[in-house]
N, C-alpha and C positions, 0 to 999 in steps of 0.2 A: 500590561498584562499579557500572558501567553494563553492562546486559545487552541483547543483541538477542534477541528471541524471534520465530521465524518459524513461524506456524501453518500446518500442511500435512497435512490429513487425507487418507485414502486414497480415499474415495468422492467422485467428481465426476460429476454427472449429465449435464451438457450437453457437456462435453469430457472423455471418459474419460482417467484418469491424467494430468490436466492439469498437476499440480505437477511431474511428472518427464518429461513429453513433451519431445522435443528441440525447441529453439527456437534457430535460428541456430548449431547445432553443439554446444549444451550443454543438459542438462536444465533446464527452466524455473527450478526452484528454485535452481540454481547461480548464476544471475545475481544473485539477492538475497544469497546467501551471500558471493559475491565482493565485492559492493559493501560489505557490512557489514564484512568483514575489511579491505578496502582503506581504509575510513574511519578505522581505528585509534581508533574511539570506544569500543570495547567490551572488557571484560575476558573476555567469553564470548559466542559466537554459538551460540544454542541453537535447535533445531527441535522443536516440539511436534507429534508425529504418533502415529497409531495404526497406522501401516503400516510393516512392516519393510523393504520395498523402498525406500520413501522415506527411511527412516532410514539405510539403507546408502549411498544416493547422497549424502545430506546429509553423512555422515561422510567420504565420499570427497573432497568438496570443502571440507572443513575445519570443518564445524559439529559441535557436540556433540548427542547425543540421550540424555540421562541418564535419561529416564523414558518410559514408554509412556502416551500420552494415554488417559484413561478412556473407555470405550465411550459413556457418557452425554454426553460432550462431542465426539463424533465423527460425529454425523449432520448432515444439512443444516439442522436446526433450531438447531444450536449457534451461539451468538453469539461474535464475536471477544472481546467483553468478558469472557465467562465463561471462555474458553480462556486469556486473558491472566491473569485472576485466579487460575486454577488454577496456572499456571506460576510466577507471582510468589510465591504461597503456598508452593509446593513448594520453591522456592529459599530462602525464609526458614526453612523447616523444616530445611533442610540447613545452616543457620548462616550463610548469605550476608547481608551487609548491603548492601542495594541503595539507590543514590542515585536511579537512574532506570532505566526499562525501555523499550525501543523495540520496538513491534510492527512487523515488517517483512513485508509480504505476499510469499508465495512466487511469485506471478504478477505480478511487477513488473520486467520486463526493462529498463525505461528508468531505473530508480533509479540514482542516481550517488552515489559516496562523498562528493563535495563537498557535495551537497545534504544528506546525513545530518549532515555536520559543521556546515554552516550552521544547520540546524535545532537542533542541540544548543547552539550558541552563543546562539541566540535563546531557547531554553528556559532556559538558565542565567542569562541577563541579566535576566529578568523572573520575577515570581512567577506561574507558570501551572500549570494542571493538565496541559495537553497542548500540543504543537506538532506540526502534521501537514502533509503535502503537499497542495497545492490548486492549482487553475488557474482561469482565467476561462472562462466560457461564450463561445463564438464568435459567438453570435447572441442578441439581447435576449430574455430569457425572458418578458418581458411581452407579447411577440407570439406566444407559443406557442398552439397550438390542439389540440383533441381531436376525435375522431370520435364521433358519436352512434351509436345502434343501427342506423341506416340508412346509415352511412358518410358522413354529412354533417359539414361543418366547424362547430365551435363554439369561439370563442376563450375562453381562460381569463380574459383581462382585456380585454373589448371596448373599454373606455375608452381603451386605448392603441393602437387601430387606426391612428390618424393621428398619434400622437406620434412626433416625430423620434427616431431611434436615439440621437443625441448628447445628447438630453434625458432619456434613461432611465438610472437608476443601473446600474452594472455588477454582474453577479452572478457568483458563484464556486461551484465544486463540489469535492468531495473528489477527490484524484488517485489514491487507493487504492494508495499506495506505502508510506508509513511514518507512525508515530505515536509520538513521544516522550511519555512520561507519567510522573508521579510514582508511587511505590509505592502511596501512599494512593489516588490516582485509579483505578489499575487494580483494587486490592482492593475498592474501593467501587463499581466499575463506573460511575463518573461519566460523564455524556454528553460526547462529544467536542465536539459543536457547542454551545458555550456561551460566555458572556462571559469565562470563565477559560481559553479556548483561543486560540491564534494560528496562522495559516497561514504556511507557507513557500510562496510562490507560484512555480510552475514554468511554463515556456513550454508552450503547448498541444501543440506538436509532440513533446513528450516525455511525453505522458500518454495512456494507453489502458487502460481497464479491460478485462479479458479474461474474459468469461463465456460467450460463444457462439463457434461456429466462425467466424462473420463477424468477431467481435472479434479472434480469433486471426489471421485472414488480414490484417486491417487492421494489426494490430500488426507482423506480419512485413514488410509493405510500408513502414510507417513506420520500422521499425528499419533496413531496408536503406538507405533514403534518409538517415536520420540518420548511419549508419555511413559512407556514402560521403562525406558532407559533412565529417564528423569526420576521416576519413583524408586528405581533400584539404587541410584546414587544416594537418594535421600535416606534410604534404609541403612546403607553402609555408613553414612555420616551421623546417623542418629545415636 
C-alpha cells in the first residue's frame, strides 16, 4: 500500500498556528489533504501531529490521525526524517505492508494532484530512494553575494563576476511540497539529496516555501494570480 504522511506539529514560532491558519478560505493543511485525496495515489492519507486541534481539522477534511506524535518529535529541532521514520515504523507495527510513503508538507498550498501522480510514476519507473518536488533558481547562484560584518558586498564565487548567465550551469532547489520514498529509505533516514534521488521539476510560479509572514503574503499574492489564470483558462475551454 501507498501512504501519504503529512507532518503537522502544533508549535510554529514565526507564524503562529501556521498549519491551520486560513489560506484562501481553507485551513492551510486542507490544501495538502485535498491534493493527496484527489491524486488517488494513496490507500490512506495520514497526519502526524501532537496537536488535537490540528488533528480535528485534518479529520474534517478527510485525513486520518491514528496516533499522537511523541513529544520528543514535536519541537522545532525535530527533523522530517525522524518524524517520517516514526510514522512508517508505527504503520508497520500495525501490520501494514508499505510499498511507498509520501511525505507531504502541510504548508504547500500550490501542490497539485497531478504532480503527485507524475512523481509516483517516475518513482515506480526507476530504482530510486526518493522522488521529490523541485524547481530552478531564477537567478544564477554563482553570482550570489554575502555581506560582511560592515555590510559590504563579497561574492561567493568572484571568478564568475563576468561570466555570462547562459554559460553558467542551471541550479535547482527543493520545492518543499512532497517526497516519495521507499520504506527502507524513510526508516534508515537516508539523505534526500543524493544520487539515488530524482526531482520532479515544477514551474517557479507554483513554488513558495512558507516560513515567515513575508513568505505567507507572497504566497497569497502568487496563489491569487495563479487562481485567476487557472479560472480564465477554464472559462475559455468551457
